BADRENKOL-252874 format. One line per field, with one value per atom (N, C-alpha, C, O, CB): atom name; residue in three letters; x, y, z; residue number from 0. Coordinates in steps of 0.2 Angstrom, whole numbers, plus 2048, in hexadecimal, padded with zeros to 3 digits. Glycine has a CB too. Layout:
<rs>
name c(CA  ...);
resn c(ala  ...);
xx c(X  ...);
yy c(Y  ...);
zz c(Z  ...);
resi c(NUM  ...);
</rs>
This chain:
<rs>
name c(N  CA  C  O  CB  N  CA  C  O  CB  N  CA  C  O  CB  N  CA  C  O  CB  N  CA  C  O  CB  N  CA  C  O  CB  N  CA  C  O  CB  N  CA  C  O  CB  N  CA  C  O  CB  N  CA  C  O  CB  N  CA  C  O  CB  N  CA  C  O  CB  N  CA  C  O  CB  N  CA  C  O  CB  N  CA  C  O  CB  N  CA  C  O  CB  N  CA  C  O  CB  N  CA  C  O  CB  N  CA  C  O  CB  N  CA  C  O  CB  N  CA  C  O  CB  N  CA  C  O  CB  N  CA  C  O  CB  N  CA  C  O  CB  N  CA  C  O  CB  N  CA  C  O  CB  N  CA  C  O  CB  N  CA  C  O  CB  N  CA  C  O  CB  N  CA  C  O  CB  N  CA  C  O  CB  N  CA  C  O  CB  N  CA  C  O  CB  N  CA  C  O  CB  N  CA  C  O  CB  N  CA  C  O  CB  N  CA  C  O  CB  N  CA  C  O  CB  N  CA  C  O  CB  N  CA  C  O  CB  N  CA  C  O  CB  N  CA  C  O  CB  N  CA  C  O  CB  N  CA  C  O  CB  N  CA  C  O  CB  N  CA  C  O  CB  N  CA  C  O  CB  N  CA  C  O  CB  N  CA  C  O  CB  N  CA  C  O  CB  N  CA  C  O  CB  N  CA  C  O  CB  N  CA  C  O  CB  N  CA  C  O  CB  N  CA  C  O  CB  N  CA  C  O  CB  N  CA  C  O  CB  N  CA  C  O  CB  N  CA  C  O  CB  N  CA  C  O  CB  N  CA  C  O  CB  N  CA  C  O  CB  N  CA  C  O  CB  N  CA  C  O  CB  N  CA  C  O  CB  N  CA  C  O  CB  N  CA  C  O  CB  N  CA  C  O  CB  N  CA  C  O  CB  N  CA  C  O  CB  N  CA  C  O  CB  N  CA  C  O  CB  N  CA  C  O  CB  N  CA  C  O  CB  N  CA  C  O  CB  N  CA  C  O  CB  N  CA  C  O  CB  N  CA  C  O  CB  N  CA  C  O  CB  N  CA  C  O  CB  N  CA  C  O  CB  N  CA  C  O  CB  N  CA  C  O  CB  N  CA  C  O  CB  N  CA  C  O  CB  N  CA  C  O  CB  N  CA  C  O  CB  N  CA  C  O  CB  N  CA  C  O  CB  N  CA  C  O  CB  N  CA  C  O  CB  N  CA  C  O  CB  N  CA  C  O  CB  N  CA  C  O  CB  N  CA  C  O  CB  N  CA  C  O  CB  N  CA  C  O  CB  N  CA  C  O  CB  N  CA  C  O  CB  N  CA  C  O  CB  N  CA  C  O  CB  N  CA  C  O  CB  N  CA  C  O  CB  N  CA  C  O  CB  N  CA  C  O  CB  N  CA  C  O  CB  N  CA  C  O  CB  N  CA  C  O  CB  N  CA  C  O  CB  N  CA  C  O  CB  N  CA  C  O  CB  N  CA  C  O  CB  N  CA  C  O  CB  N  CA  C  O  CB  N  CA  C  O  CB  N  CA  C  O  CB  N  CA  C  O  CB  N  CA  C  O  CB  N  CA  C  O  CB  N  CA  C  O  CB  N  CA  C  O  CB  N  CA  C  O  CB  N  CA  C  O  CB  N  CA  C  O  CB  N  CA  C  O  CB  N  CA  C  O  CB  N  CA  C  O  CB  N  CA  C  O  CB  N  CA  C  O  CB  N  CA  C  O  CB  N  CA  C  O  CB  N  CA  C  O  CB  N  CA  C  O  CB  N  CA  C  O  CB  N  CA  C  O  CB  N  CA  C  O  CB  N  CA  C  O  CB  N  CA  C  O  CB  N  CA  C  O  CB  N  CA  C  O  CB  N  CA  C  O  CB  N  CA  C  O  CB  N  CA  C  O  CB  N  CA  C  O  CB);
resn c(unk  unk  unk  unk  unk  unk  unk  unk  unk  unk  unk  unk  unk  unk  unk  unk  unk  unk  unk  unk  unk  unk  unk  unk  unk  unk  unk  unk  unk  unk  unk  unk  unk  unk  unk  unk  unk  unk  unk  unk  unk  unk  unk  unk  unk  unk  unk  unk  unk  unk  unk  unk  unk  unk  unk  unk  unk  unk  unk  unk  unk  unk  unk  unk  unk  unk  unk  unk  unk  unk  unk  unk  unk  unk  unk  unk  unk  unk  unk  unk  unk  unk  unk  unk  unk  unk  unk  unk  unk  unk  unk  unk  unk  unk  unk  unk  unk  unk  unk  unk  unk  unk  unk  unk  unk  unk  unk  unk  unk  unk  unk  unk  unk  unk  unk  unk  unk  unk  unk  unk  unk  unk  unk  unk  unk  unk  unk  unk  unk  unk  unk  unk  unk  unk  unk  unk  unk  unk  unk  unk  unk  unk  unk  unk  unk  unk  unk  unk  unk  unk  unk  unk  unk  unk  unk  unk  unk  unk  unk  unk  unk  unk  unk  unk  unk  unk  unk  unk  unk  unk  unk  unk  unk  unk  unk  unk  unk  unk  unk  unk  unk  unk  unk  unk  unk  unk  unk  unk  unk  unk  unk  unk  unk  unk  unk  unk  unk  unk  unk  unk  unk  unk  unk  unk  unk  unk  unk  unk  unk  unk  unk  unk  unk  unk  unk  unk  unk  unk  unk  unk  unk  unk  unk  unk  unk  unk  unk  unk  unk  unk  unk  unk  unk  unk  unk  unk  unk  unk  unk  unk  unk  unk  unk  unk  unk  unk  unk  unk  unk  unk  unk  unk  unk  unk  unk  unk  unk  unk  unk  unk  unk  unk  unk  unk  unk  unk  unk  unk  unk  unk  unk  unk  unk  unk  unk  unk  unk  unk  unk  unk  unk  unk  unk  unk  unk  unk  unk  unk  unk  unk  unk  unk  unk  unk  unk  unk  unk  unk  unk  unk  unk  unk  unk  unk  unk  unk  unk  unk  unk  unk  unk  unk  unk  unk  unk  unk  unk  unk  unk  unk  unk  unk  unk  unk  unk  unk  unk  unk  unk  unk  unk  unk  unk  unk  unk  unk  unk  unk  unk  unk  unk  unk  unk  unk  unk  unk  unk  unk  unk  unk  unk  unk  unk  unk  unk  unk  unk  unk  unk  unk  unk  unk  unk  unk  unk  unk  unk  unk  unk  unk  unk  unk  unk  unk  unk  unk  unk  unk  unk  unk  unk  unk  unk  unk  unk  unk  unk  unk  unk  unk  unk  unk  unk  unk  unk  unk  unk  unk  unk  unk  unk  unk  unk  unk  unk  unk  unk  unk  unk  unk  unk  unk  unk  unk  unk  unk  unk  unk  unk  unk  unk  unk  unk  unk  unk  unk  unk  unk  unk  unk  unk  unk  unk  unk  unk  unk  unk  unk  unk  unk  unk  unk  unk  unk  unk  unk  unk  unk  unk  unk  unk  unk  unk  unk  unk  unk  unk  unk  unk  unk  unk  unk  unk  unk  unk  unk  unk  unk  unk  unk  unk  unk  unk  unk  unk  unk  unk  unk  unk  unk  unk  unk  unk  unk  unk  unk  unk  unk  unk  unk  unk  unk  unk  unk  unk  unk  unk  unk  unk  unk  unk  unk  unk  unk  unk  unk  unk  unk  unk  unk  unk  unk  unk  unk  unk  unk  unk  unk  unk  unk  unk  unk  unk  unk  unk  unk  unk  unk  unk  unk  unk  unk  unk  unk  unk  unk  unk  unk  unk  unk  unk  unk  unk  unk  unk  unk  unk  unk  unk  unk  unk  unk  unk  unk  unk  unk  unk  unk  unk  unk  unk  unk  unk  unk  unk  unk  unk  unk  unk  unk  unk  unk  unk  unk  unk  unk  unk  unk  unk  unk  unk  unk  unk  unk  unk  unk  unk  unk  unk  unk  unk  unk  unk  unk  unk  unk  unk  unk  unk  unk  unk  unk  unk  unk  unk  unk  unk  unk  unk  unk  unk  unk  unk  unk  unk  unk  unk  unk  unk  unk  unk  unk  unk  unk  unk  unk  unk  unk  unk  unk  unk  unk  unk  unk  unk  unk  unk  unk  unk  unk  unk  unk  unk  unk  unk  unk  unk  unk  unk  unk  unk  unk  unk  unk  unk  unk  unk  unk  unk  unk  unk  unk  unk  unk  unk  unk  unk  unk  unk  unk  unk  unk  unk  unk  unk  unk  unk  unk  unk  unk  unk  unk  unk  unk  unk  unk  unk  unk  unk  unk  unk  unk  unk  unk  unk  unk  unk  unk  unk  unk  unk  unk  unk  unk  unk  unk  unk  unk  unk  unk  unk  unk  unk  unk  unk  unk  unk  unk  unk  unk);
xx c(84D  84E  847  844  854  846  83F  840  845  83D  83B  83B  83A  834  835  83E  83D  83A  83A  844  839  836  82F  82B  836  82D  826  823  825  826  81E  81A  814  811  818  813  80D  80F  813  808  80D  80F  809  804  810  80A  805  804  809  807  7FE  7FC  7FB  7FB  7F6  7FA  7F9  7FC  7FC  7F2  7FF  802  7FF  7FE  80A  7FD  7FB  7FF  7FF  7F3  802  806  803  801  80E  803  7FF  803  806  7F8  805  808  803  800  80D  802  7FD  7FF  804  7FA  7FA  7FC  7F5  7F0  7FE  7F6  7F0  7EA  7E4  7F2  7EB  7E5  7E4  7DE  7E6  7E9  7E8  7EE  7F3  7E9  7EC  7F1  7F3  7EE  7EE  7F9  7FB  7FB  7FE  802  7F7  7F7  7FA  7F9  7EF  7FE  801  7FF  801  809  7FD  7FB  7FF  800  7F3  801  805  802  801  80C  801  7FE  804  80A  7F9  803  808  80C  811  806  808  80A  80E  811  804  80F  813  80F  812  818  809  805  804  802  7FE  805  805  7FF  7FE  80B  7FD  7F8  7F9  7FA  7F0  7FA  7FB  7F5  7F4  802  7F3  7EE  7EE  7F1  7E7  7EB  7EA  7E3  7DE  7ED  7E2  7DB  7DB  7E0  7D9  7D5  7D4  7D5  7D3  7CE  7D7  7D7  7D0  7D0  7DD  7CB  7C4  7C1  7C3  7C0  7BC  7B8  7B6  7B6  7B3  7B3  7B0  7B6  7B5  7AD  7BC  7C1  7C4  7C7  7C7  7C4  7C6  7C2  7C4  7C6  7BB  7B7  7B8  7B8  7AF  7BA  7BB  7C2  7C2  7BC  7C7  7CD  7CC  7CE  7D2  7C8  7C6  7C3  7C4  7C2  7BE  7BB  7C0  7C0  7B5  7C4  7CA  7CE  7D0  7CE  7D0  7D4  7D1  7D4  7D7  7CA  7C6  7C6  7C5  7BF  7C7  7C7  7CD  7CE  7C4  7D3  7D9  7DA  7D6  7DF  7DF  7E0  7E3  7E7  7E5  7E0  7E2  7E8  7E9  7DC  7EC  7EC  7EF  7F4  7F0  7EE  7F1  7F4  7F2  7EB  7F9  7FC  7FC  7FE  804  7FA  7F9  7FE  7FF  7F2  802  807  806  804  80E  808  807  80D  810  800  80E  813  80F  80B  818  80F  80B  80E  814  80B  809  80B  807  801  809  80A  807  802  804  803  7FC  7F6  7F1  7EC  7F3  7F3  7EE  7EC  7E7  7F1  7F1  7F0  7EB  7E8  7F6  7E9  7E5  7DE  7DC  7E5  7DA  7D4  7D3  7CF  7D0  7D8  7D8  7DA  7D7  7DD  7E0  7E3  7DE  7DE  7E9  7DA  7D5  7D0  7CE  7D1  7CE  7CA  7CD  7C9  7C8  7D3  7D5  7D6  7D6  7DC  7D8  7D9  7D2  7D2  7DC  7CD  7C6  7C4  7C0  7C1  7C6  7C5  7C9  7C7  7C6  7CE  7D2  7D8  7DB  7CE  7DA  7DF  7E6  7E6  7DF  7EB  7F2  7F5  7F6  7F6  7F5  7F7  7FE  7FF  7F2  803  809  80B  809  80F  80F  812  818  81C  812  81A  820  824  821  820  829  82D  82F  832  833  82E  830  838  83A  82D  83C  843  845  84A  846  842  844  842  846  840  83D  83B  840  842  834  841  846  84D  850  847  850  856  856  85B  858  850  850  850  853  84A  84C  84B  852  854  846  856  85D  861  865  860  861  865  863  868  864  85D  85B  85C  85E  853  85A  85A  860  861  854  864  86A  868  86C  86F  862  860  85A  857  85C  85A  854  84E  849  857  84E  849  842  843  84A  83D  837  831  830  836  82D  826  821  824  826  81B  816  816  816  80F  816  816  81C  81C  815  822  828  828  82A  82E  825  825  820  822  822  81B  817  81A  819  810  81E  822  827  829  826  82B  82F  82C  82E  833  826  822  820  821  81C  81F  81D  823  822  81A  829  82F  830  832  835  830  831  82C  82D  831  826  820  821  821  819  823  825  82B  82B  826  830  836  835  839  83B  82F  82D  831  831  82F  833  836  831  830  83C  82D  827  827  82B  821  822  821  81A  816  823  819  812  80F  811  812  809  805  800  7FC  802  800  7FB  7F7  7F9  7FE  7F0  7EC  7EA  7E8  7E5  7EB  7EA  7E3  7E1  7EC  7DE  7D7  7D5  7D2  7D2  7D7  7D5  7D8  7D5  7D7  7DE  7E2  7E0  7E1  7E9  7DC  7DA  7DF  7DE  7D9  7E4  7E9  7E7  7E9  7F0  7E2  7DF  7D8  7D4  7E1  7D5  7CE  7CB  7CE  7CD  7C5  7C1  7BF  7BF  7BB  7BE  7BC  7B6  7B6  7BB  7B1  7AB  7AD  7AA  7A6  7B2  7B3  7B7  7B7  7B8  7BA  7BE  7BA  7BB  7C4  7B5  7B1  7AC  7AA  7AD  7AB  7A6  79F  79B  7A7);
yy c(7A5  7AB  7AC  7A7  7AA  7B2  7B4  7B5  7B7  7BB  7B2  7B2  7BA  7BC  7AE  7BD  7C4  7C4  7CA  7C7  7BF  7BF  7C2  7C0  7B9  7C7  7CA  7C6  7C7  7D1  7C2  7BF  7C2  7C0  7B8  7C8  7CC  7D2  7D6  7CD  7D4  7DA  7DF  7DF  7DA  7E3  7E8  7EE  7F0  7EB  7F0  7F6  7FC  802  7F5  7FB  801  7FF  7F9  802  804  804  809  80F  804  807  80C  80B  806  80A  811  811  815  81B  813  813  817  817  813  813  81E  81F  820  826  826  81C  81C  820  81F  815  824  827  827  825  82F  82B  82B  82E  82B  82E  834  838  838  838  83F  838  838  834  833  83F  832  82D  831  835  826  830  833  82D  828  837  82E  828  82B  830  826  826  828  822  81C  829  824  81F  820  826  81F  81A  81B  816  810  81A  818  813  811  813  816  80C  809  80E  80D  803  813  818  81D  822  81B  81D  822  827  82B  824  828  82D  82C  826  82E  831  830  835  83A  832  833  838  837  831  836  83C  83C  840  846  83F  83E  841  83F  83A  840  843  841  840  843  848  83B  838  838  836  832  839  838  830  82C  83B  82F  828  826  825  826  826  825  820  81F  82B  81D  818  81A  817  815  821  824  825  823  82B  827  828  821  820  82C  81C  815  813  810  811  814  812  815  812  813  81C  81F  81D  81C  827  81B  818  811  810  818  80D  807  808  804  803  80C  80E  810  80E  813  814  817  811  811  81C  80D  807  803  800  803  801  7FD  800  7FC  7FC  807  80A  80A  80B  811  808  808  802  7FD  808  803  7FD  7F7  7F8  7FF  7F1  7EB  7E8  7E9  7E6  7E4  7E3  7E8  7EC  7DC  7E9  7EF  7EC  7E7  7F4  7EF  7ED  7F3  7F9  7EB  7F2  7F7  7F5  7F0  7F6  7FA  7FA  7FF  805  7FA  7FE  803  802  7FD  802  808  808  808  80D  80D  804  804  809  80A  7FD  80C  810  80E  80F  818  80C  809  804  7FF  80F  804  800  803  801  7FD  809  80D  80A  80C  814  806  803  7FD  7FB  800  7FA  7F4  7F5  7F1  7F2  7FA  7FB  7FC  7FA  801  800  801  7FB  7F9  807  7F8  7F2  7EC  7E9  7F0  7EC  7E6  7E7  7E2  7E6  7ED  7EE  7EB  7E7  7F5  7EE  7EB  7E4  7E1  7EF  7E1  7DA  7D6  7D1  7D8  7D9  7D5  7D6  7D3  7D8  7DC  7DD  7D9  7D8  7E4  7D5  7D1  7D4  7D2  7CE  7DA  7DE  7DB  7D7  7E5  7DC  7D9  7DF  7E4  7D8  7DD  7E2  7E0  7DA  7E3  7E5  7E3  7E8  7EE  7E3  7E6  7EB  7ED  7E9  7E7  7F3  7F6  7F8  7FC  7FD  7F5  7F6  7FD  801  7F2  800  807  807  80D  808  803  804  804  807  7FE  7FF  800  806  809  7FA  809  810  815  819  811  815  81A  819  81E  819  813  812  814  817  80B  813  815  81C  81F  812  820  827  82A  82F  829  827  82A  829  82E  826  823  822  827  829  81B  828  82C  833  837  82A  836  83D  83F  845  83F  83A  83B  83F  844  83F  83E  841  83D  839  848  83E  83A  83E  83C  838  844  849  845  842  84F  846  842  846  84B  83D  845  848  843  83F  84F  844  83F  83E  838  840  844  843  83F  83B  84A  841  83E  837  832  841  835  82E  82A  824  82D  82D  829  828  822  82D  82C  82B  825  821  831  825  820  819  814  822  819  813  810  80A  814  815  813  810  80B  819  813  810  809  804  814  808  802  7FC  7F7  802  7FF  7FA  7F8  7F2  7FE  7FD  7FB  7F6  7F2  801  7F7  7F3  7EC  7E8  7F6  7EB  7E5  7E4  7DE  7DF  7E9  7E9  7EA  7EF  7EF  7E5  7E5  7DE  7D9  7E5  7DE  7D8  7D6  7DA  7D9  7CF  7CD  7CF  7CE  7C5  7D2  7D4  7CF  7CD  7DB  7CC  7C8  7CB  7CD  7C1  7CC  7CF  7CA  7C4  7D2  7CB  7C6  7C4  7BE  7C9  7C8  7C6  7C2  7BD  7CC  7C5  7C1  7BA  7B6  7C6  7BA  7B3  7AE  7A9  7B4  7B1  7AD  7AC  7A8  7A6  7B0  7B0  7B2  7B0  7B3  7B7  7BA  7B9  7BA  7C2  7B5  7B4  7BA  7BE  7AE  7BB  7C1  7C0  7BA  7C3  7C5  7C4  7C0  7BD  7CB  7C0  7BC  7B5  7B1  7BE  7B3  7AC  7A9  7A3  7AB  7AE  7AC  7AB  7A7  7B1  7B0  7AF  7A9  7A7  7B6  7A6  7A1  7A2  79E  79D);
zz c(805  801  7FE  7FC  7FC  7FD  7FA  7F2  7F0  7FC  7EF  7E8  7E5  7E7  7E5  7E2  7E0  7D9  7D6  7E0  7D6  7CF  7CF  7D3  7CB  7CB  7CB  7C5  7BF  7CA  7C6  7C1  7BE  7B9  7C4  7C0  7BE  7BB  7BE  7C3  7B5  7B1  7B3  7B0  7AA  7B8  7BB  7B6  7B2  7C1  7B5  7B1  7B6  7B3  7AE  7BC  7C1  7C8  7CA  7C2  7CB  7D1  7D6  7D4  7D1  7DC  7E1  7E7  7EA  7E2  7E9  7EF  7F4  7F2  7ED  7FA  7FF  805  808  801  807  80E  813  813  80D  817  81C  822  825  81E  825  82B  82F  82D  82A  835  83A  837  837  840  834  832  82B  828  834  827  820  81C  81F  81D  816  812  80C  809  811  80A  803  7FE  800  803  7F9  7F4  7ED  7EB  7F3  7EA  7E4  7DF  7E1  7E4  7D9  7D4  7CE  7CC  7D3  7CB  7C5  7C0  7C2  7C6  7BA  7B5  7B1  7B1  7B0  7AD  7A8  7A4  7A2  7A4  7A2  79D  7A1  79D  799  7A7  7AB  7AE  7B2  7A7  7AD  7B0  7B7  7B9  7AC  7BB  7C2  7C5  7C2  7C6  7CB  7CE  7D6  7D8  7CC  7D9  7E0  7E4  7E1  7E2  7E9  7ED  7F4  7F6  7EA  7F8  800  801  7FE  804  805  807  80F  812  804  812  819  81A  816  81B  820  822  825  82B  827  821  823  81E  819  823  821  81D  816  811  821  816  810  80B  805  812  80D  808  806  800  80B  80B  809  803  7FE  80F  804  7FE  7F8  7F2  800  7F8  7F2  7EF  7E8  7F3  7F3  7F0  7ED  7E7  7F5  7F0  7ED  7E6  7E2  7F2  7E6  7DF  7DA  7D4  7E0  7DC  7D7  7D5  7CF  7DB  7DA  7D8  7D3  7CE  7DE  7D4  7CF  7C8  7C3  7D2  7C8  7C1  7BD  7B7  7C2  7C1  7BE  7B9  7BA  7C3  7B4  7B0  7B4  7B9  7AB  7B3  7B7  7B3  7AD  7B8  7B7  7BE  7C1  7BE  7BF  7C8  7CC  7D2  7D4  7CD  7D4  7DA  7DF  7DE  7D9  7E5  7EB  7F0  7F2  7EE  7F2  7F7  7FC  7FA  7F4  802  807  80C  80D  80B  810  815  81C  81C  815  820  826  82B  82B  829  82F  834  83A  83A  832  83F  845  843  83F  849  845  843  83F  83D  849  83C  838  832  82E  837  82F  829  829  824  826  82F  82F  82D  829  836  82F  82C  824  821  82F  822  81B  817  812  819  819  814  814  80F  817  819  819  813  810  81F  811  80B  805  801  80B  803  7FC  7FC  7F7  7FA  802  802  801  7FD  809  804  802  7FB  7F9  807  7F8  7F1  7EC  7E6  7EF  7EF  7EB  7E8  7E3  7E5  7EA  7E7  7E9  7EE  7EA  7E5  7E7  7EB  7E9  7E0  7F2  7F7  7FA  7FC  7FC  7FA  7FD  802  802  7F8  807  80C  80A  808  813  80B  809  810  814  804  811  817  818  814  817  81E  820  820  81D  827  822  822  81A  819  825  816  80F  80C  808  80B  80E  80B  80E  80A  80E  814  817  813  811  81E  812  80F  808  805  80F  804  7FD  7FD  7F8  7FA  801  801  802  7FF  807  807  809  802  801  80F  7FF  7F9  7F3  7F0  7F7  7F2  7ED  7EE  7E9  7EB  7F4  7F5  7F9  7FB  7F9  7FB  7FF  806  808  7FB  808  80E  812  80E  80C  818  81B  81C  81F  823  819  819  816  811  815  81A  819  818  81D  81E  814  813  810  80C  810  811  80E  807  804  811  803  7FC  7F9  7F4  7F8  7FC  7FA  7FB  7F8  7FD  801  803  7FF  7FD  80A  7FC  7F8  7F1  7EF  7F6  7EF  7E9  7EA  7E6  7E7  7F0  7F2  7F2  7EF  7F8  7F5  7F6  7EF  7ED  7FA  7EA  7E3  7E0  7DD  7DF  7E1  7DD  7E0  7DC  7DF  7E7  7EA  7E7  7E6  7F1  7E7  7E5  7DD  7DC  7E5  7D9  7D2  7D1  7CD  7CE  7D6  7D5  7D9  7D8  7D9  7DC  7DF  7E6  7E8  7DB  7E9  7F0  7F5  7F8  7F0  7F6  7FA  7FE  7FD  7F6  803  807  806  805  80E  807  807  80D  812  806  80C  812  814  80F  811  81A  81C  822  827  81F  820  825  82A  829  822  831  836  836  838  83D  835  836  830  830  836  82A  824  823  820  81E  826  825  82B  82A  825  830  835  83B  83F  833  83B  840  847  84C  83E  846  84C  84C  847  84D  851  852  855  858  856  853  856  85D  85F  852  861  868  869  86E  86B  864  865  865  869  860  861  860  867  868  85A  86A  870  876  87A  871  877  87D  87D  877  87D  883  883  882  882  88A);
resi c(0  0  0  0  0  1  1  1  1  1  2  2  2  2  2  3  3  3  3  3  4  4  4  4  4  5  5  5  5  5  6  6  6  6  6  7  7  7  7  7  8  8  8  8  8  9  9  9  9  9  10  10  10  10  10  11  11  11  11  11  12  12  12  12  12  13  13  13  13  13  14  14  14  14  14  15  15  15  15  15  16  16  16  16  16  17  17  17  17  17  18  18  18  18  18  19  19  19  19  19  20  20  20  20  20  21  21  21  21  21  22  22  22  22  22  23  23  23  23  23  24  24  24  24  24  25  25  25  25  25  26  26  26  26  26  27  27  27  27  27  28  28  28  28  28  29  29  29  29  29  30  30  30  30  30  31  31  31  31  31  32  32  32  32  32  33  33  33  33  33  34  34  34  34  34  35  35  35  35  35  36  36  36  36  36  37  37  37  37  37  38  38  38  38  38  39  39  39  39  39  40  40  40  40  40  41  41  41  41  41  42  42  42  42  42  43  43  43  43  43  44  44  44  44  44  45  45  45  45  45  46  46  46  46  46  47  47  47  47  47  48  48  48  48  48  49  49  49  49  49  50  50  50  50  50  51  51  51  51  51  52  52  52  52  52  53  53  53  53  53  54  54  54  54  54  55  55  55  55  55  56  56  56  56  56  57  57  57  57  57  58  58  58  58  58  59  59  59  59  59  60  60  60  60  60  61  61  61  61  61  62  62  62  62  62  63  63  63  63  63  64  64  64  64  64  65  65  65  65  65  66  66  66  66  66  67  67  67  67  67  68  68  68  68  68  69  69  69  69  69  70  70  70  70  70  71  71  71  71  71  72  72  72  72  72  73  73  73  73  73  74  74  74  74  74  75  75  75  75  75  76  76  76  76  76  77  77  77  77  77  78  78  78  78  78  79  79  79  79  79  80  80  80  80  80  81  81  81  81  81  82  82  82  82  82  83  83  83  83  83  84  84  84  84  84  85  85  85  85  85  86  86  86  86  86  87  87  87  87  87  88  88  88  88  88  89  89  89  89  89  90  90  90  90  90  91  91  91  91  91  92  92  92  92  92  93  93  93  93  93  94  94  94  94  94  95  95  95  95  95  96  96  96  96  96  97  97  97  97  97  98  98  98  98  98  99  99  99  99  99  100  100  100  100  100  101  101  101  101  101  102  102  102  102  102  103  103  103  103  103  104  104  104  104  104  105  105  105  105  105  106  106  106  106  106  107  107  107  107  107  108  108  108  108  108  109  109  109  109  109  110  110  110  110  110  111  111  111  111  111  112  112  112  112  112  113  113  113  113  113  114  114  114  114  114  115  115  115  115  115  116  116  116  116  116  117  117  117  117  117  118  118  118  118  118  119  119  119  119  119  120  120  120  120  120  121  121  121  121  121  122  122  122  122  122  123  123  123  123  123  124  124  124  124  124  125  125  125  125  125  126  126  126  126  126  127  127  127  127  127  128  128  128  128  128  129  129  129  129  129  130  130  130  130  130  131  131  131  131  131  132  132  132  132  132  133  133  133  133  133  134  134  134  134  134  135  135  135  135  135  136  136  136  136  136  137  137  137  137  137  138  138  138  138  138  139  139  139  139  139  140  140  140  140  140  141  141  141  141  141  142  142  142  142  142  143  143  143  143  143);
</rs>
């Protein structure tokens, strides 16, 4: 059974709905102020988001919903920065959206809000990056 106790009192939460071309980001501070914006799924915008997260009150918790493999290049960055990063399950997000809105109707801004709520409630999974953890060797290490 998973330990559901949250041992860190976060001051900032960052929820990211990742997609192929653009991501929707929703940030909430401890005082309840929220900010939502769309960013390109590009290295330049990833750098901007990392800078923004560094400016937030600490400690912060970053949560994301994976889409295909589009999350891998982005999520590697916050992990190397030492951020607390969690995966938010797509089925959990869908069930929560159905329960709250009594509809399966889906759009990216609404999804970012749902992800933020799940992140704040601690309904997340530990994300383990295969490259960072050493589960996948690079092609250079495999070749003789």
